[in-house]
C-alpha positions as CSV (number, residue, x, y, z in Angstrom):
1,M,11.3,-0.3,32.4
2,N,9.1,2.3,33.9
3,E,6.6,4.0,31.5
4,L,7.4,7.5,30.5
5,T,11.0,7.7,31.8
6,P,12.1,11.3,32.1
7,H,14.9,12.7,29.9
8,G,18.3,12.4,31.6
9,A,19.1,11.3,35.2
10,D,17.6,13.1,38.1
11,T,18.0,12.1,41.8
12,S,14.9,14.1,42.8
13,D,11.8,11.9,43.0
14,Q,9.6,15.0,42.8
15,R,11.2,16.2,39.6
16,A,11.1,12.8,38.1
17,T,7.4,12.6,38.9
18,H,6.8,16.0,37.4
19,G,8.7,15.0,34.3
20,A,6.8,11.8,33.9
21,T,3.5,13.7,34.3
22,R,4.5,16.2,31.6
23,E,5.4,13.4,29.2
24,S,2.2,11.6,30.0
25,D,0.2,14.8,29.3
26,E,2.1,15.2,26.0
27,A,1.2,11.7,25.0
28,R,-2.4,12.2,25.9
29,R,-2.5,15.5,23.9
30,V,-1.2,13.6,20.9
31,V,-3.9,11.0,21.1
32,E,-6.6,13.7,21.5
33,R,-5.3,15.4,18.3
34,I,-5.5,12.1,16.4
35,L,-9.0,11.4,17.7
36,A,-10.1,14.9,16.8
37,R,-9.2,14.1,13.2
38,S,-10.8,10.6,13.2
39,G,-13.0,9.9,10.2
40,T,-10.7,11.7,7.8
41,A,-9.6,8.4,6.1
42,V,-13.1,7.9,4.6
43,M,-14.3,9.7,1.5
44,A,-15.6,13.2,2.2
45,Q,-16.6,16.1,0.0
46,G,-14.0,18.9,-0.6
47,A,-10.3,18.4,-1.1
48,G,-10.5,14.6,-1.0
49,A,-13.4,14.2,-3.4
50,P,-12.9,13.2,-7.1
51,S,-12.4,16.0,-9.6
52,D,-13.9,16.3,-13.0
53,A,-10.8,14.5,-14.5
54,D,-11.7,11.3,-12.5
55,G,-14.8,10.4,-14.5
56,D,-17.9,8.7,-13.1
57,Q,-16.2,6.7,-10.4
58,L,-18.5,3.7,-10.6
59,D,-16.0,1.6,-8.7
60,L,-16.3,4.0,-5.8
61,A,-20.0,3.6,-5.6
62,E,-19.5,-0.1,-5.5
63,R,-17.0,0.0,-2.8
64,S,-19.1,2.5,-0.7
65,A,-21.9,-0.1,-0.8
66,L,-19.7,-2.6,1.0
67,R,-19.2,-0.8,4.3
68,R,-18.9,-2.9,7.4
69,V,-21.9,-3.8,9.5
70,A,-22.2,-2.3,12.9
71,G,-23.0,-4.3,16.0
72,L,-20.7,-7.3,15.4
73,S,-18.5,-8.3,18.4
74,T,-15.1,-9.9,18.1
75,E,-14.6,-10.5,21.8
76,L,-12.4,-13.6,22.3
77,Q,-14.3,-16.8,22.9
78,D,-13.3,-20.4,22.8
79,V,-12.3,-20.3,19.1
80,T,-9.1,-20.6,17.1
81,E,-7.3,-17.8,15.3
82,V,-8.4,-19.2,12.0
83,E,-12.1,-18.8,13.1
84,Y,-12.0,-15.4,14.8
85,R,-9.8,-13.7,12.2
86,Q,-12.8,-14.0,9.8
87,L,-14.7,-11.6,12.0
88,R,-14.6,-7.9,11.1
89,L,-12.9,-5.1,13.0
90,E,-15.4,-2.5,14.3
91,R,-14.5,-0.4,17.3
92,V,-10.8,-0.1,18.0
93,V,-8.3,1.4,20.5
94,L,-4.9,2.3,19.1
95,V,-1.6,1.6,20.9
96,G,1.8,3.1,20.0
97,L,5.3,3.5,21.5
98,W,7.7,6.4,21.1
99,H,11.3,6.9,22.0
100,S,12.4,10.5,21.7
101,D,10.6,12.1,18.8
102,A,7.0,12.8,19.8
103,E,6.2,14.3,16.4
104,A,7.2,11.2,14.6
105,A,5.1,9.1,17.0
106,E,2.1,11.3,16.3
107,I,2.5,11.0,12.5
108,S,2.8,7.2,12.8
109,L,-0.2,6.9,15.1
110,R,-2.2,9.2,12.9
111,E,-1.4,6.9,9.9
112,L,-2.5,3.9,12.0
113,A,-5.8,5.6,12.6
114,A,-6.2,6.2,8.9
115,L,-5.4,2.5,8.2
116,A,-8.0,1.4,10.8
117,E,-10.7,3.7,9.3
118,T,-9.8,2.4,5.8
119,A,-10.4,-1.1,7.1
120,G,-13.9,0.0,8.2
121,S,-13.3,0.6,11.9
122,Q,-14.3,3.4,14.3
123,V,-11.3,4.7,16.3
124,L,-12.5,5.2,19.9
125,D,-9.3,5.9,21.9
126,G,-5.6,5.6,21.9
127,L,-2.7,4.9,24.2
128,L,0.8,6.3,23.6
129,Q,3.6,5.2,25.8
130,R,7.2,6.3,26.0
131,R,9.8,3.5,26.4
132,Q,13.0,2.6,24.6
133,T,12.1,-0.9,23.6
134,P,8.8,-2.9,23.6
135,D,8.2,-5.1,26.6
136,P,9.0,-8.7,25.5
137,G,6.0,-10.0,27.4
138,T,3.0,-7.8,26.6
139,Y,4.6,-5.1,24.4
140,L,3.5,-2.4,26.8
141,G,4.5,-3.9,30.2
142,S,2.1,-5.2,32.8
143,G,1.0,-1.9,34.2
144,K,0.2,-0.2,30.9
145,A,-1.5,-3.4,29.6
146,A,-3.8,-3.3,32.7
147,E,-4.5,0.3,31.9
148,L,-5.3,-0.6,28.3
149,A,-7.7,-3.3,29.5
150,G,-9.5,-0.5,31.5
151,I,-9.7,1.7,28.4
152,V,-11.1,-1.2,26.3
153,A,-13.7,-1.9,28.9
154,D,-14.7,1.7,29.3
155,T,-15.1,2.4,25.6
156,G,-16.7,-0.9,24.6
157,A,-13.9,-1.6,22.0
158,D,-13.7,-5.0,20.5
159,T,-10.2,-4.8,19.0
160,V,-6.8,-3.3,20.0
161,V,-4.5,-2.2,17.1
162,V,-0.8,-1.9,17.9
163,D,1.4,0.4,15.8
164,G,4.2,-2.1,15.3
165,E,4.7,-5.8,14.6
166,L,3.9,-8.1,17.5
167,A,5.6,-11.4,18.2
168,P,3.1,-14.3,18.5
169,S,3.8,-14.5,22.2
170,Q,3.3,-10.8,22.7
171,R,0.0,-10.8,21.0
172,R,-1.2,-13.8,23.0
173,A,-0.1,-12.3,26.3
174,L,-1.7,-8.9,25.5
175,E,-5.0,-10.6,24.4
176,D,-5.0,-12.5,27.7
177,V,-4.9,-9.2,29.6
178,V,-7.3,-7.0,27.5
179,K,-9.7,-9.9,26.7
180,V,-10.4,-8.7,23.1
181,K,-8.7,-9.4,19.8
182,V,-5.3,-7.7,19.3
183,V,-4.0,-7.1,15.8
184,D,-0.7,-5.4,14.8
185,R,0.0,-3.0,12.0
186,T,0.9,-5.8,9.6
187,A,-2.4,-7.7,10.1
188,L,-4.3,-4.4,9.6
189,I,-2.6,-3.7,6.3
190,L,-3.2,-7.3,5.2
191,D,-6.9,-6.9,6.1
192,I,-7.1,-3.8,3.9
193,F,-5.4,-5.5,1.0
194,A,-7.9,-8.4,1.3
195,Q,-10.8,-6.0,1.1
196,H,-9.6,-4.1,-1.9
197,A,-8.1,-6.7,-4.2
198,K,-10.3,-7.3,-7.2
199,S,-8.4,-9.3,-9.8
200,R,-7.9,-13.0,-9.5
201,E,-4.2,-12.7,-9.2
202,G,-4.4,-9.9,-6.7
203,K,-6.8,-11.9,-4.5
204,A,-4.5,-14.9,-4.6
205,Q,-1.4,-12.8,-3.7
206,V,-3.1,-11.2,-0.8
207,E,-4.5,-14.5,0.6
208,L,-1.0,-16.1,0.3
209,A,0.5,-13.1,2.3
210,Q,-2.2,-13.5,4.9
211,L,-1.6,-17.2,5.4
212,E,2.1,-16.7,5.6
213,Y,1.5,-14.2,8.4
214,L,-1.1,-16.3,10.1
215,L,0.7,-19.7,10.2
216,P,3.1,-19.0,13.1
217,R,0.4,-17.1,15.0
218,L,-2.3,-19.8,15.4
219,R,-3.6,-20.2,18.9
220,G,-6.5,-22.2,20.5
221,W,-8.3,-22.1,23.8
222,G,-9.6,-24.9,26.0
223,E,-11.6,-27.7,24.5
224,S,-11.3,-26.4,20.9
225,M,-7.7,-27.4,21.0
226,S,-8.5,-31.1,20.5
227,R,-10.8,-32.9,18.2
228,Q,-9.7,-36.4,19.3
229,A,-8.7,-37.7,22.7
230,G,-5.1,-38.8,22.7
231,G,-2.6,-40.3,25.2
232,Q,-3.4,-39.5,28.8
233,V,-6.5,-37.6,27.8
234,G,-8.2,-40.8,26.9
235,G,-7.4,-42.2,30.4
236,A,-9.2,-39.3,32.1
237,G,-12.7,-40.7,31.6
238,A,-12.9,-40.7,27.8
239,G,-13.3,-44.5,27.7
240,M,-11.7,-47.4,25.9
241,G,-10.9,-46.9,22.2
242,S,-10.3,-43.2,22.6
243,R,-6.6,-43.4,23.4
244,G,-4.3,-42.6,20.5
245,P,-2.2,-39.9,19.0
246,G,-5.2,-37.8,17.9
247,E,-4.8,-34.5,16.0
248,T,-5.3,-31.2,17.8
249,K,-7.4,-28.6,16.0
250,I,-4.5,-26.3,15.8
251,E,-2.4,-29.0,14.0
252,L,-5.3,-29.6,11.6
253,D,-5.5,-25.8,10.9
254,R,-1.8,-25.7,10.2
255,R,-2.0,-28.6,7.8
256,R,-5.0,-27.0,6.0
257,I,-3.1,-23.6,5.8
258,R,0.0,-25.2,4.3
259,N,-2.1,-27.1,1.7
260,R,-3.9,-23.9,0.8
261,M,-0.6,-22.0,0.5
262,A,0.8,-24.6,-1.8
263,K,-2.3,-24.4,-4.0
264,L,-2.1,-20.6,-4.1
265,R,1.6,-20.7,-5.1
266,R,0.7,-23.0,-8.0
267,E,-2.1,-20.7,-9.1
268,I,0.1,-17.6,-9.0
269,K,2.8,-19.4,-10.9
270,A,0.2,-20.5,-13.5
271,M,-0.8,-16.9,-14.0
272,A,2.8,-15.8,-14.8
273,P,2.7,-16.8,-18.5
274,A,-0.3,-14.6,-19.3
275,R,1.3,-11.7,-17.5
276,G,4.6,-12.4,-19.3
277,A,2.8,-12.5,-22.7
278,K,1.2,-9.1,-22.0
279,R,4.6,-7.7,-21.0
280,A,6.2,-9.1,-24.1
281,Q,3.5,-7.6,-26.3
282,R,4.1,-4.2,-24.7
283,Q,7.9,-4.5,-25.2
284,A,7.4,-5.6,-28.8
285,S,5.3,-2.6,-29.6
286,T,8.3,-0.3,-28.8
287,V,6.0,2.1,-27.1
288,P,7.8,3.7,-24.2
289,Q,6.5,2.7,-20.7
290,V,5.9,5.0,-17.7
291,A,5.1,3.7,-14.2
292,I,3.5,5.6,-11.3
293,A,4.6,4.6,-7.8
294,G,4.5,6.3,-4.5
295,Y,3.2,6.2,-0.9
296,T,-0.4,5.2,-0.4
297,N,-2.9,8.0,-0.7
298,A,-0.4,10.3,-2.4
299,G,-2.7,10.8,-5.4
300,K,-1.3,8.3,-7.9
301,S,-4.7,7.3,-9.3
302,S,-5.8,11.0,-9.5
303,L,-2.6,11.8,-11.5
304,L,-3.3,8.9,-13.9
305,N,-6.8,10.1,-14.5
306,R,-5.5,13.7,-15.1
307,L,-2.9,12.5,-17.6
308,T,-5.1,10.0,-19.5
309,G,-8.7,10.4,-18.5
310,A,-8.6,6.7,-17.3
311,G,-11.5,7.2,-14.8
312,V,-9.9,4.7,-12.3
313,L,-11.0,4.6,-8.7
314,V,-10.1,7.6,-6.6
315,E,-10.8,7.4,-2.9
316,N,-9.4,9.4,0.1
317,A,-8.3,6.2,1.8
318,L,-5.2,4.2,2.1
319,F,-4.5,1.4,-0.4
320,A,-7.5,2.3,-2.6
321,T,-5.6,0.8,-5.6
322,L,-4.2,-2.7,-5.6
323,D,-4.6,-4.0,-9.1
324,P,-2.4,-2.2,-11.7
325,T,-4.1,-0.1,-14.3
326,V,-2.4,0.5,-17.7
327,R,-3.5,3.3,-20.1
328,R,-2.1,5.0,-23.2
329,A,-1.1,8.6,-23.2
330,E,0.6,11.1,-25.6
331,T,3.4,13.5,-25.1
332,P,2.8,17.1,-26.2
333,D,4.8,16.3,-29.4
334,G,2.5,13.4,-30.3
335,R,4.5,10.4,-29.2
336,A,2.5,7.6,-27.6
337,Y,3.5,5.9,-24.3
338,T,1.8,3.6,-21.8
339,I,1.4,4.6,-18.1
340,A,0.7,2.2,-15.3
341,D,-0.7,2.9,-11.8
342,T,0.7,0.5,-9.1
343,V,-0.1,-0.4,-5.5
344,G,0.9,2.2,-2.9
345,F,3.7,1.7,-0.4
346,V,3.7,2.4,3.3
347,R,6.2,2.5,6.2
348,S,7.1,-1.0,7.4
349,L,5.2,-2.6,4.5
350,P,4.8,-6.2,5.5
351,H,7.5,-8.3,3.9
352,Q,4.8,-10.9,3.1
353,L,3.1,-8.4,0.8
354,V,6.4,-7.3,-0.8
355,E,7.0,-11.0,-1.7
356,A,3.5,-11.7,-2.7
357,F,3.3,-8.6,-5.0
358,R,6.9,-9.0,-6.3
359,S,5.6,-10.4,-9.6
360,T,3.3,-7.4,-10.1
361,L,5.8,-4.8,-8.9
362,E,8.6,-6.2,-11.1
363,E,6.6,-5.0,-14.1
364,V,7.8,-1.5,-13.1
365,A,11.3,-2.7,-13.9
366,D,10.4,-2.7,-17.6
367,A,9.4,1.0,-17.4
368,D,11.5,3.6,-19.1
369,L,10.5,6.2,-16.5
370,L,9.1,6.2,-13.0
371,L,6.8,8.9,-11.7
372,H,7.3,8.9,-8.0
373,V,4.2,10.6,-6.6
374,V,4.7,12.4,-3.2
375,D,2.0,13.9,-1.0
376,A,3.6,17.3,-0.6
377,A,1.0,18.4,2.0
378,H,1.9,15.5,4.4
379,P,3.6,16.5,7.7
380,D,6.6,14.4,6.9
381,P,7.0,13.8,3.1
382,E,10.7,13.0,3.3
383,S,10.0,9.8,5.3
384,Q,7.4,8.7,2.8
385,I,10.0,9.2,-0.1
386,A,12.5,7.2,1.9
387,A,10.0,4.4,2.5
388,V,9.1,4.1,-1.2
389,R,12.7,4.1,-2.3
390,E,13.5,1.4,0.2
391,V,10.9,-0.9,-1.2
392,L,12.0,-0.1,-4.8
393,A,15.6,-0.9,-3.9
394,D,14.4,-4.1,-2.2
395,I,12.9,-5.4,-5.5
396,D,15.8,-4.1,-7.6
397,L,13.9,-1.2,-9.2
398,A,16.0,1.7,-8.0
399,Q,17.8,1.9,-11.4
400,V,14.7,3.1,-13.3
401,P,14.9,6.9,-14.0
402,E,12.7,8.8,-11.5
403,V,10.7,12.0,-11.7
404,L,9.6,13.2,-8.2
405,V,6.0,14.5,-8.7
406,L,5.1,16.7,-5.7
407,N,1.3,16.3,-5.7
408,K,-1.3,18.3,-3.7
409,A,0.8,21.4,-4.3
410,D,-2.3,23.5,-3.8
411,L,-2.5,22.4,-0.2
412,A,1.3,22.2,0.6
413,D,3.4,24.7,2.4
414,P,5.6,26.7,0.0
415,D,8.7,26.1,2.2
416,T,8.0,22.4,2.0
417,L,7.8,22.5,-1.8
418,A,11.0,24.4,-2.0
419,R,12.7,21.9,0.3
420,L,11.4,18.9,-1.6
421,R,12.6,20.2,-5.0
422,S,16.1,19.2,-4.0
423,A,15.1,15.6,-3.2
424,G,15.8,14.4,-6.7
425,P,17.3,15.5,-10.0
426,H,13.9,15.9,-11.7
427,T,11.0,17.3,-9.7
428,V,7.8,19.0,-10.6
429,A,5.0,20.4,-8.4
430,V,1.5,19.5,-9.5
431,S,-2.1,19.3,-8.3
432,A,-4.0,16.4,-9.8
433,R,-7.2,17.8,-8.3
434,T,-6.9,21.2,-9.9
435,G,-4.7,20.4,-12.9
436,A,-2.0,22.9,-11.9
437,G,1.5,21.8,-13.1
438,I,0.2,19.0,-15.3
439,E,1.4,20.5,-18.5
440,E,4.9,21.0,-17.0
441,L,4.9,17.3,-16.0
442,R,3.9,16.3,-19.5
443,R,6.8,18.3,-21.0
444,L,9.2,16.7,-18.5
445,V,8.0,13.2,-19.4
446,A,8.4,14.0,-23.1
447,E,11.9,15.2,-22.4
448,L,13.0,12.2,-20.4
449,L,11.4,9.4,-22.4
450,P,13.8,7.6,-24.7
451,R,13.7,8.8,-28.3
452,P,13.9,6.4,-31.3
453,A,17.5,5.8,-32.4
454,V,17.2,5.7,-36.2
455,E,16.6,8.8,-38.3
456,V,15.0,8.2,-41.7
457,D,14.3,10.5,-44.7
458,V,12.1,8.6,-47.1
459,V,9.1,9.0,-49.5
460,V,6.5,6.6,-48.4
461,P,3.9,5.5,-51.1
462,Y,0.3,6.5,-50.3
463,T,-0.5,2.8,-50.3
464,R,1.5,2.4,-47.1
465,G,-0.2,5.0,-45.0
466,D,-0.1,2.5,-42.1
467,L,3.7,3.1,-41.9
468,V,3.2,6.8,-41.7
469,H,0.7,6.4,-38.9
470,Q,3.0,4.0,-37.0
471,A,5.8,6.6,-37.3
472,H,3.5,9.2,-35.7
473,T,2.5,6.7,-33.0
474,T,5.7,5.1,-32.0
475,G,8.3,7.5,-33.4
476,E,9.1,11.2,-33.6
477,V,8.1,12.8,-36.9
478,L,10.4,15.8,-37.7
479,T,8.9,16.9,-41.0
480,E,6.1,15.6,-43.3
481,E,5.3,16.7,-46.8
482,H,2.8,15.3,-49.3
483,G,4.0,15.0,-52.9
484,A,3.0,13.3,-56.2
485,D,4.8,10.0,-55.4
486,G,3.9,9.8,-51.7
487,T,4.6,11.2,-48.3
488,R,8.0,12.7,-47.7
489,L,8.8,11.7,-44.1
490,R,11.8,12.7,-42.0
491,A,11.5,11.0,-38.6
492,R,13.2,9.2,-35.8
493,V,11.9,5.6,-35.5
494,D,13.0,2.3,-34.0
495,E,15.1,-0.3,-36.0
496,A,12.1,-2.5,-36.9
497,L,10.0,0.4,-38.4
498,A,13.1,1.9,-40.2
499,A,13.5,-1.5,-42.0
500,Q,9.8,-1.5,-43.0
501,L,10.0,2.0,-44.3
502,R,13.1,1.3,-46.4
503,A,11.4,-1.9,-47.8
504,A,8.3,0.1,-48.7
505,V,10.4,2.6,-50.6
506,G,12.0,-0.3,-52.5
């Protein structure tokens, strides 16, 4: 397939050439616009900076102290995939394909640039090609692959990042042409997750996902392929005693990876009882549960800080939060509930990660309410909403009641906000940075959270003030009067507390 095929059939070679030139110029302008915005994925002052509601942000200072070291090269040498994948990305060239929608291609490539910067890379250049399907050999085709090799050489890049998922054979073929490491979108997301995971379970889940991705993509070069001479190799001057089956280095790597994966699965399984105990404790407390979900960098952690004062990490970067954070909050009428921040989603989220984080994400299934946070200032928020809902449906969480929280309303276009308000039955526009709309969100949460089922009207002895306190914390107190015999309480509570109140009255 020729690169940049013109729209429609045209028998004129001259018009076809002009059409191809126009589309090539359009692709180049898209790349230039993305490069002009490079660096926006790292923390900066202004709109992306933490607000007063975000606390001291000590975790941010820790993360900023771990930026990647300049001057490291990842040019391919005679090493295996296992070895060179431990090296760090540094200076990258982006590669993307588009079919008919140039705007969608630009949004996707801009997101790839933000992912690369979040991984600690410097975006040097990009190549955007129009073709209907990826080339089965080199993804781009031989001509564009050679052009990419020239760009890599001219810019001094050490890594090519492809906006898609490469088959192992495509990655190998493209690496053989450009002579530097090639990673796809999936590998890049896995790399970011590996950097940001902090809990023991989170690290184990990410490592398992990385190894599942890596196993079919091992490769070796030259002499590093074999650690022992075997078969005919021994007859080529290796001498007596060297002939035998041997074990190639790549086979050894595969065996080590499988062993490590089995160990990680056992560790993750062993962590399940502790997580289940915490979940059971939350369920037994009868306190309603709210979960925050949404596209990466939509402002979920900022919203949690605004609602609870949790002070969790806020960073203008993709996948800043991986380990769930659970905090307590109160409705305007005084009812307590828990609210959990979860990992962000992204288009084409690697299925290895969905599987690895399934145990964590399934905790959202226990929630009574889901706050689906949307970046209302994004150029294409509808596609982000669809991507999140697709993942939620994939892990059977689509049945949890949803509130669509249109965040960054202070930066969004009014027409976009008006359009998004019809994307769900319950929507509210807020700004976690300025606090606008937060009270309206609190009222909506209070309205949608389940209310206790049993109404009681009892006089609680003053010696059982703990029950009155529990009614305020987990129930809904309608009236409260203090008399000579105790506290006259009319409230809606759960079955267990209702039984305790009746027993206290005697």
